[in-house]
Every structure is written in structure tokens, then in C-alpha cells.
N, C-alpha and C positions, 0 to 999 in steps of 0.2 A: 461426843469427840470423840467415838471412833463409829462411829455410824459412816453411811456410802457415802462415798466420795466424791460423786456425783451422779444427777438426779438426774433418769432412766423411766421410761416405759419399757418394760419387753426388753426390754435390755436394748434401745434405742435413748441414747443419751436423746436430754434433753433438754436446747439450747433457747435463752431468751435473746432475740435478736435484738431489743430493745427500738418498736416500732410503733410505742406511746404516742410521743409526740409530732410524729409523722400522719400520724390516723383521728388526728381531734374531729376535724372535718366530717368521716366514715361514719357507722352505726356502728363501724367493728371496735373501736377506741375506747370503750370502757374494761371488756375481755374478754377473749378467744383466744383459741389454738386450733397452734395450725401443725400437720404432722406429718410427715413425707422424709422421702433419703434427702442429704444434704449432695449431692449433685443433680439432683431428682431441677434446683433452681437453678439460673445463670440470667449473669450481670451484666451484660451488657457498659462497655463506655465508649462513642461515641469522639476525635481528640481532630476529623479530622475534615478537609476544607468540604465546609458542613455551613449553607449563614447561619447563622448567628453563636456559629462554635470559635473563640477565640485565646490565643497563647501570646501574654509579652511577658517577656522574664527588659531587665533594669536595672543596671547601679546606681546604686544610691550611696554616692558619697559623703555625707553629710553619713549615714550612721555604719562606714563600707559597706554594708552585703547587699547581696543577688539580691532581688524579688522575682519575683513571677507569681502571677496573676493571669487563669485561669474558669475559660467559661466553656462549655460543656455537652453535650446530655446521653444519660444516661436510663436503662430500662431494665427491665425486669421480666420472666418469663417461667412459662415450666412445663419443661421437658416432654412430657408426660403426664397432660390428664388426667391416671387414674391409680399413680401415685399419692397424692393425696388429699388426703381428709382434714376438716374443720367444725369449731365448734365454738359459739361463740357465745356469750348471757345480754337477754334482752330484754 
């Protein structure tokens, strides 16, 4: 009840990013850990005029709602490979 407020490793907060459902087709889906600084992970989303990207908006008079649908690409990268380590269960 009066234990630690956050889970940490040597003072570094441990964050569960809940990626298990996205990694089912890889060997990392069972158990793995990645240790890095949050600022080392970069997520980019592209909604520019690229083939396959689409943003649509419309009004639904039956529900009296504005609706939107977006199809876009997303990617993730590391800024510095030297700042990351990981462990996994075989």
C-alpha cells in the first residue's frame, strides 16, 4: 500500500508501451524488454500528398455529425543506436 509509486530501473521510469498485440508475428511477442531514453524514440506520421494517403470529411445528416476518415503512413526510428539495449526470452 505504501510501496513505490512508479516502477523504475536505477531511477529510470519503466513504461509499458503495450506492443504485444502488434508483434504477434515476430519472435518478440512472448516477452521482451527495451531500455532507452524516451527522447531516443521518434514516431512520424505522414498525411501529406503521398500515394495511398487520404483524408476525407463529410456530414452525416441522419446522426447530425461531422465525420472523418484518414488513411496515412506511420514510422518509428531510433535517433542513436548506442542508447538502446533490449532483452528477450527465447
